[in-house]
C-alpha positions in Angstrom: 87.6 -75.5 -151.8 87.1 -71.9 -153.1 86.3 -69.2 -150.6 85.2 -65.6 -151.1 86.0 -62.8 -148.6 83.7 -59.9 -148.7 85.0 -56.6 -147.2 88.8 -56.0 -147.4 89.0 -53.1 -144.9 90.4 -53.6 -141.4 89.8 -57.3 -140.7 89.3 -58.7 -144.2 93.0 -58.9 -145.1 93.6 -61.1 -142.0 90.8 -63.5 -143.2 92.4 -63.5 -146.7 95.8 -64.4 -145.3 94.5 -67.2 -143.1 92.3 -68.7 -145.9 95.2 -68.6 -148.3 97.4 -70.5 -145.7 94.8 -73.2 -145.1 95.7 -76.4 -146.9 92.1 -77.1 -147.9 91.7 -73.8 -149.7 92.9 -73.6 -153.3 91.5 -70.2 -154.2 90.4 -67.0 -152.5 88.2 -64.5 -154.2 87.8 -61.0 -152.9 85.1 -58.3 -153.2 84.9 -54.8 -151.7 82.9 -51.8 -152.8 86.1 -49.8 -152.7 88.3 -50.3 -155.8 91.4 -49.0 -154.0 91.0 -51.6 -151.2 90.9 -54.3 -153.8 94.0 -53.0 -155.5 95.9 -52.9 -152.2 94.7 -56.5 -151.5 96.0 -57.6 -154.9 99.4 -56.0 -154.2 99.6 -57.8 -150.9 98.2 -61.1 -152.0 99.0 -61.6 -155.7 97.4 -65.1 -155.7 93.9 -63.9 -155.0 91.2 -63.2 -157.6 88.7 -60.3 -157.4 85.2 -59.5 -158.7 83.4 -56.3 -159.4 80.0 -57.3 -157.9 78.7 -59.4 -155.0 76.4 -61.2 -157.5 79.4 -62.7 -159.2 80.2 -64.4 -156.0 76.7 -65.6 -155.5 76.5 -66.9 -159.0 79.8 -68.7 -159.0 79.1 -72.4 -158.3 82.8 -73.1 -157.5 82.6 -70.8 -154.4 81.5 -73.0 -151.6 81.8 -70.5 -148.7 81.7 -66.7 -148.1 83.4 -64.9 -145.3 81.8 -61.5 -144.4 83.9 -58.7 -142.9 81.7 -55.6 -143.5 79.8 -53.2 -141.3 77.3 -54.8 -138.9 74.3 -53.4 -140.6 75.2 -55.3 -143.8 75.8 -58.7 -142.2 72.2 -60.0 -142.4 71.5 -59.2 -146.0 74.9 -60.4 -147.3 74.7 -63.6 -145.3 71.1 -64.3 -146.2 71.9 -64.0 -149.9 74.9 -66.3 -149.6 72.9 -68.9 -147.7 70.0 -68.7 -150.2 72.6 -69.4 -152.9 73.8 -72.6 -151.1 77.0 -71.2 -149.7 78.4 -71.7 -146.2 78.9 -68.4 -144.3 81.5 -67.1 -141.9 80.6 -63.7 -140.3 82.7 -61.2 -138.4 81.3 -60.3 -134.9 78.6 -59.4 -134.1 76.6 -61.8 -136.2 73.8 -59.4 -137.0 72.3 -56.0 -135.9 69.3 -57.7 -134.2 68.4 -61.0 -132.6 65.5 -61.4 -135.0 67.9 -61.3 -138.0 70.3 -63.8 -136.3 67.5 -66.2 -135.7 66.5 -65.9 -139.4 70.0 -66.8 -140.5 70.1 -69.7 -138.1 66.8 -71.1 -139.5 67.9 -70.5 -143.1 71.2 -72.3 -142.6 69.4 -75.2 -141.0 66.9 -75.5 -143.8 69.7 -75.4 -146.4 72.0 -77.8 -144.4 74.7 -75.2 -144.4 77.3 -74.0 -141.9 76.8 -70.6 -140.3 79.7 -69.5 -138.1 80.5 -66.2 -136.3 84.0 -65.0 -135.7 84.1 -64.9 -131.9 87.9 -65.1 -132.2 88.7 -65.2 -128.5 87.0 -68.5 -128.1 89.9 -69.8 -130.2 92.6 -68.0 -128.2 95.0 -70.4 -126.5 94.9 -68.4 -123.2 91.1 -68.5 -123.1 91.0 -72.2 -123.9 93.5 -72.8 -121.1 91.2 -70.9 -118.7 88.3 -73.0 -119.8 90.3 -76.1 -119.0 91.2 -74.8 -115.6 87.5 -73.9 -114.8 86.2 -77.3 -116.0 88.8 -79.1 -113.8 87.0 -77.6 -110.8 90.3 -76.0 -109.6 88.8 -72.6 -108.9 85.5 -73.8 -107.6 82.2 -72.2 -108.5 82.4 -68.9 -110.4 81.2 -66.0 -108.3 82.0 -63.1 -110.6 83.5 -62.2 -114.0 85.0 -58.7 -114.4 86.2 -57.4 -117.8 87.8 -54.2 -118.8 88.3 -53.5 -122.5 89.3 -49.9 -123.0 91.5 -47.7 -125.3 91.5 -44.3 -127.0 89.4 -45.0 -130.1 88.9 -46.5 -132.6 85.6 -44.6 -132.9 83.1 -46.5 -135.1 80.5 -44.7 -137.3 77.9 -47.4 -137.4 77.8 -49.0 -133.9 78.4 -47.8 -130.3 81.1 -48.9 -128.0 79.0 -51.8 -126.7 78.5 -53.4 -130.1 82.2 -52.7 -131.0 84.0 -54.0 -127.9 81.6 -56.0 -125.7 81.1 -58.9 -128.1 84.6 -60.1 -127.3 84.1 -60.4 -123.6 80.5 -61.6 -124.0 81.7 -64.5 -126.2 84.5 -65.3 -123.7 82.0 -65.2 -120.9 79.5 -67.5 -122.7 82.3 -69.9 -123.6 83.8 -70.1 -120.1 80.6 -70.1 -118.0 78.5 -72.2 -120.4 75.3 -70.6 -119.2 73.1 -67.7 -120.2 72.5 -64.6 -117.9 68.9 -64.0 -116.7 69.0 -60.2 -117.1 71.2 -57.3 -118.0 71.6 -53.7 -116.9 73.7 -51.1 -118.7 74.6 -47.4 -118.5 76.3 -45.5 -121.3 77.1 -42.0 -122.3 77.7 -40.1 -125.5 80.4 -37.4 -125.7 81.4 -36.8 -129.3 78.7 -38.3 -131.5 75.2 -39.8 -131.4 76.7 -43.2 -130.3 77.8 -44.2 -126.8 81.6 -44.1 -126.4 81.7 -45.4 -122.8 79.4 -48.0 -121.2 79.1 -50.4 -118.2 77.2 -53.6 -118.5 76.1 -55.8 -115.6 74.9 -59.3 -116.3 72.8 -61.1 -113.7 72.8 -64.9 -113.4 70.9 -67.4 -111.3 72.3 -68.0 -107.9 75.1 -65.7 -106.9 77.0 -65.2 -110.1 77.4 -61.7 -111.6 79.4 -60.3 -114.5 80.5 -56.7 -115.2 81.9 -55.4 -118.5 83.5 -52.0 -119.0 83.8 -50.8 -122.6 85.4 -47.4 -123.3 86.8 -45.6 -126.4 88.0 -42.6 -124.3 90.7 -44.2 -122.1 94.3 -42.8 -122.1 95.7 -46.4 -122.1 94.8 -49.7 -123.7 93.6 -52.4 -121.3 92.3 -55.9 -122.0 91.9 -57.5 -118.6 89.5 -60.2 -117.2 89.2 -61.2 -113.6 87.4 -64.4 -112.7 86.6 -65.0 -109.1 86.0 -68.6 -107.9 85.1 -69.9 -104.5 88.5 -71.7 -104.3 90.8 -69.7 -106.6 90.9 -66.7 -108.9 92.2 -66.1 -112.4 93.5 -62.9 -114.0 93.8 -62.8 -117.8 95.8 -59.8 -119.2 95.7 -59.8 -122.9 98.4 -57.1 -123.1 100.9 -59.1 -121.1 103.7 -60.5 -123.3 104.6 -63.6 -121.4 102.4 -64.2 -118.3 98.9 -63.6 -119.8 97.1 -66.0 -117.4 97.7 -66.2 -113.7 95.9 -68.4 -111.2 95.9 -67.1 -107.7 95.4 -69.4 -104.8 93.5 -66.6 -102.9 90.1 -66.6 -101.4 87.8 -65.9 -98.5 86.5 -68.4 -96.0 83.7 -68.0 -93.5 84.6 -69.8 -90.3 81.5 -69.0 -88.3 78.1 -67.3 -88.7 76.7 -65.6 -85.7 74.7 -62.7 -87.1 75.8 -59.9 -89.3 78.3 -58.4 -86.8 79.8 -61.7 -85.6 80.3 -63.5 -88.9 84.0 -64.7 -88.9 85.7 -64.2 -92.3 89.2 -65.4 -92.9 91.4 -64.5 -95.9 93.5 -67.1 -97.6 96.7 -66.4 -99.6 98.7 -69.0 -101.4 100.8 -69.4 -104.5 100.4 -67.9 -108.0 100.5 -70.4 -110.9 101.3 -69.3 -114.5 100.1 -72.0 -116.9 101.4 -72.5 -120.4 99.1 -72.6 -123.4 99.4 -72.9 -127.2 100.2 -69.7 -129.1 98.7 -70.6 -132.5 97.0 -67.5 -134.1 93.4 -67.6 -133.0 92.1 -66.6 -136.4 93.9 -69.5 -138.0 92.1 -71.8 -135.5 88.8 -70.1 -136.3 89.3 -70.5 -140.0 90.2 -74.2 -139.5 87.1 -74.7 -137.4 85.0 -73.3 -140.2 86.6 -75.3 -143.0 86.5 -78.5 -140.9 82.8 -78.0 -140.2 82.2 -77.8 -143.9 84.3 -80.8 -144.8 83.0 -83.0 -141.9 79.5 -81.7 -141.7 79.8 -80.8 -138.1 78.6 -77.8 -136.0 81.3 -75.2 -135.5 82.1 -74.2 -131.9 80.9 -70.6 -132.5 77.8 -71.3 -134.6 74.8 -69.1 -135.3 73.4 -69.8 -131.8 76.6 -68.5 -130.2 76.2 -65.4 -132.2 72.5 -65.0 -131.3 73.2 -65.2 -127.6 75.7 -62.3 -127.9 73.4 -60.2 -130.0 70.5 -60.8 -127.6 72.5 -59.4 -124.7 73.7 -56.4 -126.8 70.1 -55.6 -127.7 69.0 -55.8 -124.1 71.9 -53.6 -123.0 71.0 -51.0 -125.5 67.4 -51.0 -124.3 68.7 -50.7 -120.7 70.8 -47.7 -121.6 67.8 -46.0 -123.1 65.9 -46.6 -119.8 68.8 -45.3 -117.6 70.1 -48.7 -116.5 66.8 -50.5 -116.1 67.1 -54.3 -115.6 66.1 -56.0 -118.8 65.1 -59.7 -118.6 66.7 -61.8 -121.4 63.7 -64.1 -121.7 61.2 -61.4 -122.2 59.3 -61.3 -125.5 
């Protein structure tokens, strides 16, 4: 299989490396509007080929798939053209800049019987997959809350705000673990150094008593990547920055032993052992690339398909609307 990677900036070289290392890929072709980036890529990966225009990729019948790692605003048009030319498409997160565009790509891929996949890389992370396994076993009980903190100093983006930059990771993790969509979203964000929000807080409301809260921040003095999941039986802490014990399962919880009005409700706290599970440490992007290639070879639906991307974009759009309305609750099923 011959694959083209479009965009050789920050993330593109990682895609190139993983496609080169995949046993089903015999050639990787690269394109970028920057000649210097292509030169750097050729120095790093002497086995790749390069083209001067995107049309050369579109018109090459030997290229079966296109991986897009360009600014969000360009995703739709580049992906649309590739699909129209009969090529499978792999897109860096978020899938598109609007839910309408995401739906159009989904429909086009379906009409053409092509694979459309979004690079929600944390869904392929061994730690996250282990958490999914623990949740599905019923060990932690029903999920009551999901708390995520994804903060650091920079990197400031010039085309999207902090929500569109950082939140897709936690939203994709949340969707994968909970396997259900929120009913509404409320968000508050502030701008300090540009026209784009550099700090934001998102709250997602689900049916019953489940709630999720995401904190995205480009202005923090430290880098944190932490997720807390509270279950009715046990709780999980996932610390991406930990070197060895990234996932911890706490046998802690709250039990109500009697209800006799608001002042007489008896609450008991339970504290037990802490369990540190093991999980595979295969590079998540290698797993994502394999998922994409396998979906093409076997004509299967990839785990993070276009619908997965659409769900995240729909939440991001609603969050942006909420920020403009000072935190108003925006229903996700509204027209």
